[in-house]
C-alpha positions in Angstrom: 56.1 6.1 -51.0 57.5 8.6 -48.6 59.6 10.1 -51.4 56.7 10.2 -53.8 54.5 12.1 -51.4 57.2 14.5 -50.5 58.0 15.1 -54.2 54.4 15.8 -54.9 54.1 18.2 -52.1 57.2 20.1 -53.2 56.0 20.3 -56.8 52.5 21.4 -55.7 53.9 24.5 -54.2 54.7 25.7 -57.7 51.1 25.3 -58.8 48.6 28.2 -58.8 47.2 28.8 -55.4 43.6 28.7 -56.6 43.1 24.9 -56.9 39.5 23.5 -56.8 38.8 22.0 -53.4 38.2 18.2 -53.7 35.6 16.4 -51.6 36.7 16.1 -48.1 37.8 12.9 -46.5 35.6 12.5 -43.5 37.9 13.2 -40.7 35.6 16.0 -39.7 33.0 16.1 -37.0 30.8 13.3 -37.9 27.7 14.6 -36.4 28.4 18.1 -35.7 30.3 18.6 -38.8 28.3 16.0 -40.5 26.1 18.8 -41.1 28.8 21.3 -40.9 31.9 19.8 -42.3 32.2 16.2 -41.6 30.0 14.5 -43.9 28.0 15.3 -47.0 25.4 13.7 -49.0 22.7 14.0 -51.5 19.0 14.4 -51.0 18.3 11.3 -52.9 16.6 8.3 -51.2 19.8 6.2 -51.2 22.8 7.2 -49.1 25.3 9.3 -50.9 28.7 7.8 -51.7 30.7 7.5 -48.6 34.2 7.1 -47.1 36.9 4.8 -48.3 37.6 1.3 -47.1 40.9 -0.4 -47.4 40.0 -4.1 -47.2 38.3 -6.2 -49.8 34.6 -6.0 -49.2 33.6 -8.8 -46.8 29.9 -7.9 -47.1 27.4 -7.5 -49.9 26.8 -3.8 -50.5 23.1 -4.5 -50.6 23.0 -6.4 -47.4 20.3 -5.1 -45.1 21.0 -4.9 -41.3 18.5 -6.3 -38.8 16.8 -3.6 -36.8 16.2 -6.0 -33.9 17.9 -5.1 -30.6 20.4 -7.7 -29.6 21.0 -6.5 -26.0 18.7 -5.3 -23.3 19.0 -2.0 -21.4 20.6 -2.2 -18.1 18.2 -0.9 -15.3 21.0 -0.7 -12.8 20.9 2.7 -11.1 24.0 4.7 -11.1 24.7 7.1 -8.2 24.2 10.7 -8.9 27.3 12.8 -9.1 27.5 16.3 -7.6 25.7 18.9 -9.6 27.9 20.5 -12.2 27.4 24.1 -13.2 26.6 24.5 -16.8 29.3 26.3 -18.7 28.6 29.4 -20.8 26.4 28.6 -23.8 24.9 25.5 -22.1 21.2 25.3 -21.5 20.9 25.3 -17.7 17.3 24.0 -17.5 17.9 20.7 -19.4 16.7 17.4 -17.9 16.2 13.9 -19.1 13.1 11.7 -18.7 13.3 8.8 -16.3 14.1 5.5 -18.1 10.7 4.0 -17.5 9.5 1.0 -19.6 7.5 3.4 -21.7 10.5 5.6 -22.4 12.7 2.6 -23.1 10.1 1.3 -25.6 10.2 4.7 -27.3 14.0 4.6 -27.5 13.9 1.1 -28.9 11.5 2.3 -31.6 13.4 5.5 -32.4 16.7 3.7 -32.7 15.2 0.9 -34.8 13.7 3.4 -37.1 16.9 5.2 -37.8 18.8 1.9 -38.2 16.3 0.7 -40.9 15.8 4.1 -42.7 19.5 4.8 -42.9 20.5 1.2 -43.7 23.0 1.2 -40.8 24.5 -2.3 -40.2 24.7 -1.9 -36.4 24.8 0.5 -33.5 25.6 0.5 -29.8 23.8 3.1 -27.6 24.5 3.9 -23.9 22.5 6.6 -22.2 23.4 7.1 -18.6 21.5 9.2 -16.1 21.4 9.4 -12.3 18.3 7.3 -12.5 19.7 4.4 -14.5 21.3 3.3 -17.7 20.0 2.3 -21.1 22.5 0.1 -22.8 21.6 -1.8 -26.0 23.1 -3.0 -29.3 21.0 -3.2 -32.5 21.6 -4.7 -35.9 24.8 -6.5 -36.9 28.5 -6.2 -36.2 29.3 -8.0 -39.5 27.0 -8.1 -42.4 28.3 -11.5 -43.7 27.5 -13.9 -42.1 25.1 -11.5 -40.2 26.7 -11.5 -36.7 24.6 -9.7 -34.2 26.0 -6.5 -32.8 26.7 -6.7 -29.0 27.8 -4.2 -26.4 31.4 -4.0 -25.4 32.9 -4.1 -28.9 35.9 -2.0 -29.8 35.2 0.7 -32.4 37.1 3.4 -34.3 36.0 6.7 -32.9 37.5 9.2 -35.4 37.5 12.9 -34.3 36.8 12.0 -30.7 40.6 11.6 -30.8 40.8 15.4 -30.9 39.4 15.6 -27.4 42.3 13.4 -26.2 44.9 15.4 -28.0 43.6 18.8 -26.9 43.3 17.5 -23.3 46.9 16.5 -23.5 47.9 20.0 -24.6 45.9 21.5 -21.7 47.6 19.1 -19.2 50.9 20.5 -20.4 49.4 24.0 -19.9 48.6 23.0 -16.3 52.1 21.8 -15.8 53.5 25.1 -17.1 55.2 23.6 -20.1 53.3 25.4 -22.8 51.0 28.4 -23.0 47.8 28.5 -24.9 48.8 31.8 -26.5 52.2 30.6 -27.6 52.7 30.8 -31.4 52.9 27.4 -33.1 56.3 28.3 -34.6 57.8 28.1 -31.1 57.4 24.4 -31.4 56.9 23.5 -35.1 58.6 25.4 -37.9 57.4 25.9 -41.5 53.8 26.6 -40.6 52.1 29.3 -42.7 51.4 32.3 -40.4 53.2 30.3 -37.7 54.3 33.3 -35.9 50.7 34.5 -35.5 48.7 31.3 -35.0 48.5 30.3 -31.4 47.9 26.9 -29.8 44.6 28.3 -28.6 43.5 29.0 -32.2 44.6 25.6 -33.3 42.5 24.0 -30.5 39.4 26.0 -31.2 39.6 25.7 -35.0 40.3 29.4 -35.8 43.8 29.2 -37.4 42.8 29.5 -41.0 45.0 26.6 -42.0 43.8 24.4 -44.8 42.7 20.9 -43.8 44.9 18.3 -45.5 41.9 16.0 -45.8 40.5 18.3 -48.5 43.6 18.1 -50.7 42.9 16.3 -53.9 46.3 14.6 -54.0 45.8 13.4 -50.4 42.4 11.9 -51.2 43.9 10.2 -54.3 46.8 8.8 -52.4 44.6 7.6 -49.5 42.0 5.9 -51.8 44.7 4.3 -53.9 46.1 2.5 -50.9 44.0 2.7 -47.7 46.6 0.5 -46.0 49.3 3.0 -46.4 51.0 4.6 -43.4 51.2 8.4 -43.4 53.5 10.5 -41.2 52.5 13.8 -39.6 54.9 15.7 -41.8 53.5 14.1 -44.9 50.0 15.1 -43.8 51.1 18.7 -43.2 52.8 18.9 -46.6 49.4 18.3 -48.3 47.9 21.2 -46.2 50.7 23.7 -46.5 50.7 23.8 -50.2 47.4 25.7 -49.9 47.1 29.4 -48.9 45.6 30.2 -45.5 41.9 30.9 -45.5 41.8 33.9 -43.2 43.8 35.7 -40.5 44.3 33.8 -37.2 41.3 34.1 -35.0 39.1 35.9 -37.6 36.8 32.9 -38.3 36.0 29.4 -37.4 36.8 26.6 -39.8 37.2 22.9 -38.8 40.6 21.6 -40.0 42.3 18.4 -39.1 45.6 20.1 -39.8 45.2 22.0 -36.5 45.1 18.9 -34.4 48.0 17.2 -36.1 50.1 20.3 -35.2 49.0 20.0 -31.6 50.1 16.4 -31.6 53.5 17.5 -32.8 53.6 20.1 -30.0 53.0 17.3 -27.4 55.8 15.2 -28.9 58.2 18.2 -29.0 57.6 19.3 -25.5 57.1 15.9 -23.7 59.7 13.9 -25.7 57.5 10.8 -25.9 55.5 9.5 -28.9 52.0 10.9 -28.9 50.4 7.5 -28.3 52.6 6.9 -25.2 51.9 10.4 -23.9 48.1 9.9 -24.3 48.2 6.5 -22.6 50.0 7.9 -19.5 48.6 11.5 -19.3 45.0 11.0 -20.5 43.8 7.4 -20.8 45.2 6.1 -17.5 44.2 9.2 -15.4 40.7 8.9 -16.9 40.5 5.1 -16.3 40.1 4.4 -20.0 41.4 0.9 -20.0 40.0 -0.1 -23.4 41.1 3.0 -25.3 44.1 2.9 -27.5 46.0 5.1 -30.0 47.2 2.7 -32.8 50.3 3.3 -34.8 49.2 1.0 -37.6 46.0 -0.8 -38.6 46.0 -3.0 -35.5 42.5 -3.3 -34.1 42.0 -4.9 -30.7 39.5 -7.8 -30.5 36.6 -8.0 -30.2 35.5 -5.3 -32.7 32.8 -4.7 -35.2 33.5 -4.5 -38.9 33.0 -1.1 -40.5 31.5 -0.2 -43.9 32.1 2.9 -46.0 31.5 4.5 -49.4 34.6 6.6 -49.2 36.1 4.6 -52.0 37.5 5.5 -55.3 34.4 4.2 -57.2 31.9 5.0 -54.5 30.9 1.4 -53.8 30.5 0.2 -50.2 33.5 -1.7 -48.9 34.7 -3.1 -45.6 37.1 -0.6 -44.1 37.8 -2.4 -40.9 41.5 -2.9 -41.4 42.3 0.4 -43.1 45.3 2.2 -41.7 44.1 5.2 -39.6 47.5 6.8 -39.5 46.2 9.5 -41.8 44.0 10.6 -38.9 46.8 10.5 -36.3 46.2 13.1 -33.5 42.9 14.2 -35.2 41.2 10.8 -35.6 43.1 7.5 -35.1 41.8 6.3 -31.7 39.9 3.2 -30.8 37.6 2.7 -27.8 34.4 1.1 -26.5 31.1 2.3 -25.0 32.1 1.8 -21.4 35.2 3.9 -21.7 33.4 6.6 -23.7 30.7 6.8 -21.0 33.5 7.7 -18.5 35.1 10.0 -21.0 31.9 12.0 -21.8 31.7 13.1 -18.1 35.4 13.6 -17.6 35.7 15.8 -20.7 32.7 18.0 -19.9 33.4 18.4 -16.2 37.2 18.8 -16.5 38.3 16.1 -14.1 41.8 16.0 -15.6 42.3 19.7 -15.6 42.6 22.7 -13.3 39.3 24.6 -13.0 40.6 27.7 -14.7 41.9 25.6 -17.6 38.6 23.8 -18.0 36.9 27.2 -17.9 39.0 28.3 -20.9 38.3 25.1 -22.6 34.5 25.7 -22.4 34.7 29.4 -23.3 32.1 29.5 -26.0 33.3 30.5 -29.5 30.8 30.8 -32.4 30.8 28.1 -35.0 29.0 27.9 -38.3 26.4 25.4 -36.9 23.2 26.7 -35.4 22.8 26.0 -31.7 26.5 24.9 -31.5 29.6 26.6 -30.2 33.1 25.2 -30.3 35.6 25.5 -27.5 39.1 24.0 -27.2 38.7 20.6 -28.8 35.1 20.3 -27.6 31.7 21.5 -28.7 28.3 22.3 -27.1 25.4 21.2 -29.2 22.1 22.4 -27.7 23.5 21.8 -24.2 25.3 18.5 -24.9 29.0 18.9 -24.4 31.5 16.6 -26.2 32.5 15.7 -29.7 31.5 13.4 -32.5 33.8 11.4 -34.8 33.8 9.9 -38.2 36.3 7.6 -40.0 35.8 5.4 -43.0 33.5 2.6 -41.6 32.7 4.1 -38.2 31.1 7.0 -36.5 30.6 8.1 -32.9 28.9 10.7 -30.7 30.2 11.1 -27.1 28.4 13.9 -25.2 27.4 14.9 -21.7 24.5 17.1 -20.5 25.7 18.8 -17.3 22.3 20.1 -16.3 21.0 16.5 -16.2 24.2 14.7 -15.3 23.5 12.5 -18.3 26.0 11.0 -20.8 25.2 9.7 -24.3 27.4 7.4 -26.3 26.5 6.3 -29.8 28.9 4.0 -31.7 28.1 2.6 -35.2 29.9 0.6 -37.9 29.3 2.8 -40.9 29.9 6.3 -42.0 27.6 6.2 -45.1 25.4 9.2 -44.9 21.6 9.2 -45.3 20.1 12.2 -47.2 23.2 14.3 -46.4 23.2 13.5 -42.7 25.7 11.5 -40.7 23.9 8.5 -39.3 25.5 9.2 -35.9 23.7 12.5 -35.8 20.4 10.9 -36.8 20.7 8.4 -33.9 21.7 11.1 -31.3 18.8 13.4 -32.5 16.3 10.6 -32.3 17.4 9.6 -28.8 17.5 13.1 -27.4 14.1 13.9 -28.9 12.8 11.2 -26.6 14.8 11.7 -23.4 15.7 15.4 -23.4 13.2 17.3 -25.6 14.5 20.6 -24.3 18.1 19.7 -25.4 17.9 17.9 -28.8 21.3 17.1 -30.3 21.2 18.0 -34.0 23.6 19.0 -36.8 22.3 20.2 -40.1 22.5 18.1 -43.2 25.5 18.7 -45.3 25.2 21.1 -48.3 25.6 19.7 -51.8 27.4 22.8 -53.1 31.0 21.8 -53.8 32.2 25.1 -52.5 30.8 24.2 -49.1 32.3 20.7 -48.9 34.5 21.4 -45.9 31.4 22.0 -43.8 29.7 18.9 -45.1 29.8 15.6 -43.3 30.9 13.6 -46.2 32.3 16.2 -48.4 30.9 14.6 -51.5 28.7 16.4 -54.0 25.4 14.8 -54.9 25.8 12.0 -57.4 29.5 11.7 -57.1 31.7 9.1 -55.4 32.8 10.4 -52.0 36.4 11.4 -51.7 36.2 12.4 -48.1 38.4 10.9 -45.6 36.9 11.4 -42.2 38.4 10.9 -38.8 36.2 13.1 -36.7 33.2 15.2 -36.4 32.8 18.8 -35.7 30.2 21.5 -36.2 29.3 22.4 -39.7 31.4 25.3 -40.7 34.3 23.8 -38.8 34.2 20.2 -39.8 37.0 15.9 -38.8 
């Protein structure tokens, strides 16, 4: 298969440059880019065709999840941490409501409503504030036989992986091993505009490089065999057959190609495989004991089963055991809500980085999503700092509100959109409307214009099977 992919990539370079862009595989920002480049959908009542699943469906496509909560919120207070100054672009006046019984009831109702309306199998929600925690699971972790969703399950987290990869690069910056303004061709050869594109521009999605997940041959190859293992070089071959979209630094466009290149930089400079580097330099320092970077379709137990429409025929399938190698540095990671609660704060406050490096990370750069800026592998959405993620069968939102010292983690086992919106965005919006009305997380619904697919969550035009392969989420305009 390696030879076949390589041959196709080589042949493709002889084709005319102006190829129609295929629907995007959702490796874009699931919530942020869900409206901007991660997911797409139709305005119809039923969810638009979604991501691809690699395993025979273990569930009926028409199965309806239960909206009943299966876990109760934890009232245990958590100690307040020192006040963290809001970075540029963050609303400094944001607060969250105390988790009283009345607020908890409103959260239950809001989450249950989204679960039912969007036909989401199950979701885990963890809202943590200095006053206490709300931790609940709703719906089912497996549609057949209808196993209840519970907290603590492992989930694929898609583009949240980008935050790990970029953090790894920034740790190398702190160690003096790389410079953010180094050109990528100092470490990886053969990159279009490689002498002008910097590591900084790769991290803040301003390189102009085409995202391989939008390439029609990649989408075909992935959907034809979701169990297939892709190498980083194969992924880049799909991308580099396309012309660059703009001069480095001129615009913002979410591209999974950028983060794959940063993963290769880490391996070139450090000498260890990316997964081993992330384990030692990111996961362990951040105390993420349940977070892993798989090299195949291995999925630690216990985990929820994930459902997607990102299939060749647009039908819902079980994508639990699909191989996430195609997401690699941009979207392959697995974690749980406890680790992501820790990571939300560590990412936003820069606990693994020098203050000056974190300041550069949070330097606001405009995106194409209203109310959202994108920094170095992180975004600020109406004051909530973090990232979202989307991969066939799974979505995540992991964000932190510095002004309220509050973290929000949403993990769900589907990426099927509802009326053009990523379900993870719908949950995060419904939750923040209740607890932080001055800071409501929101990403616009994806456009249905095929020319705007990269900024759509699913990347699928209305009425068409989705050919998006998603591994992460980013603001519309940039989109993973």
